[in-house]
C-alpha positions as CSV (number, residue, x, y, z in Angstrom):
1,M,-23.6,2.4,15.1
2,V,-21.8,2.5,11.7
3,S,-22.9,-0.2,9.3
4,L,-20.7,-2.4,7.2
5,N,-21.5,-0.4,4.0
6,F,-19.8,2.7,5.3
7,Y,-16.6,0.8,6.0
8,L,-16.7,-0.8,2.6
9,V,-17.3,2.5,0.8
10,L,-14.4,4.1,2.7
11,S,-12.2,1.2,1.9
12,A,-13.1,1.4,-1.8
13,I,-12.4,5.2,-1.8
14,L,-9.0,4.7,-0.1
15,F,-8.1,1.9,-2.5
16,A,-9.1,4.0,-5.5
17,I,-7.0,6.9,-4.3
18,G,-4.0,4.5,-3.9
19,T,-4.5,3.1,-7.4
20,I,-4.7,6.5,-9.0
21,G,-1.6,7.5,-7.1
22,V,0.3,4.4,-8.3
23,L,-0.7,5.0,-11.9
24,T,-0.1,8.7,-12.1
25,R,2.9,9.5,-9.9
26,R,6.5,9.5,-11.0
27,N,8.3,9.6,-7.6
28,A,9.1,6.1,-6.3
29,I,8.6,7.0,-2.6
30,V,5.1,8.4,-3.4
31,I,4.3,5.2,-5.3
32,F,5.3,3.2,-2.3
33,M,3.1,5.3,0.0
34,C,0.2,4.8,-2.4
35,V,0.8,1.0,-2.3
36,E,0.7,1.3,1.5
37,L,-2.6,3.1,1.3
38,M,-4.0,0.3,-0.8
39,L,-2.9,-2.3,1.7
40,N,-4.5,-0.3,4.5
41,A,-7.7,-0.1,2.5
42,V,-7.7,-3.9,2.3
43,N,-6.9,-4.1,6.0
44,L,-10.0,-1.9,6.7
45,T,-12.1,-4.3,4.7
46,F,-10.7,-7.3,6.6
47,I,-11.5,-5.7,9.9
48,A,-15.0,-4.6,8.9
49,F,-15.9,-8.1,7.7
50,S,-14.3,-9.6,10.8
51,K,-16.5,-7.5,13.1
52,Y,-19.6,-8.0,10.9
53,L,-19.2,-11.8,10.9
54,G,-18.1,-12.0,14.5
55,N,-14.9,-14.0,14.1
56,L,-11.2,-13.2,14.3
57,D,-10.1,-14.5,10.9
58,G,-10.0,-11.0,9.3
59,Q,-7.9,-9.6,12.1
60,I,-5.4,-12.5,11.7
61,F,-5.1,-11.7,8.0
62,V,-4.5,-8.0,8.9
63,F,-1.4,-9.0,10.9
64,F,-0.1,-10.9,7.9
65,V,-0.8,-8.0,5.6
66,M,0.9,-5.6,8.0
67,T,4.0,-7.9,8.1
68,V,4.2,-7.9,4.3
69,A,3.7,-4.2,4.2
70,A,6.5,-3.6,6.7
71,A,8.9,-5.9,4.7
72,E,7.9,-4.2,1.5
73,A,8.5,-0.8,2.9
74,A,11.9,-1.8,4.3
75,V,13.1,-3.4,1.2
76,G,11.7,-0.8,-1.1
77,L,13.2,2.1,0.8
78,A,16.6,0.3,0.9
79,L,16.5,-0.1,-2.8
80,M,15.5,3.6,-3.3
81,I,18.4,4.7,-1.1
82,A,20.9,2.5,-3.1
83,Y,19.4,3.8,-6.3
84,F,19.6,7.4,-5.2
85,K,23.2,7.1,-4.2
86,N,24.1,6.0,-7.8
87,R,21.8,8.2,-9.9
88,E,20.9,11.2,-7.6
89,S,17.2,10.8,-8.5
90,I,14.3,8.5,-7.6
91,D,12.2,9.4,-10.6
92,V,10.5,6.3,-11.9
93,E,11.1,7.3,-15.5
94,D,14.8,7.4,-14.9
95,M,14.8,3.8,-13.7
96,N,14.6,2.4,-17.2
97,L,18.4,3.0,-17.2
98,M,18.8,-0.1,-15.2
99,K,18.0,-2.2,-18.3
100,W,20.8,-4.1,-20.0
C-alpha cells in the first residue's frame, strides 16, 4: 500500500514543474497547460487527503476544481484563438501590445 507521503511528494513535484513552466515559458498555450498541471497536482493532494481521512470532502473539492479548470481552459483557448487571428502569434511577450 502506498502511503500518504508518496502522494504528497508526487503532488509537490507536479506543482513545482507547473510553476517552473508558468514562469519560464513564452507560449501562452504551454502556460495554460502548466496551470492545468498545477491544478491536477492540487487535485491529487485533495484525493490523497480524502482517502487518508476517510471522508469525501476532498473528492467534492476535486469536482469544483475540475469545473473551474474546464472553464479556464475554454475561456483561455477562446481568447488565444481570438488573439491569434489578430496578431498571428501567441507569444506572451507580444501580448503587451494590448496595452493602451
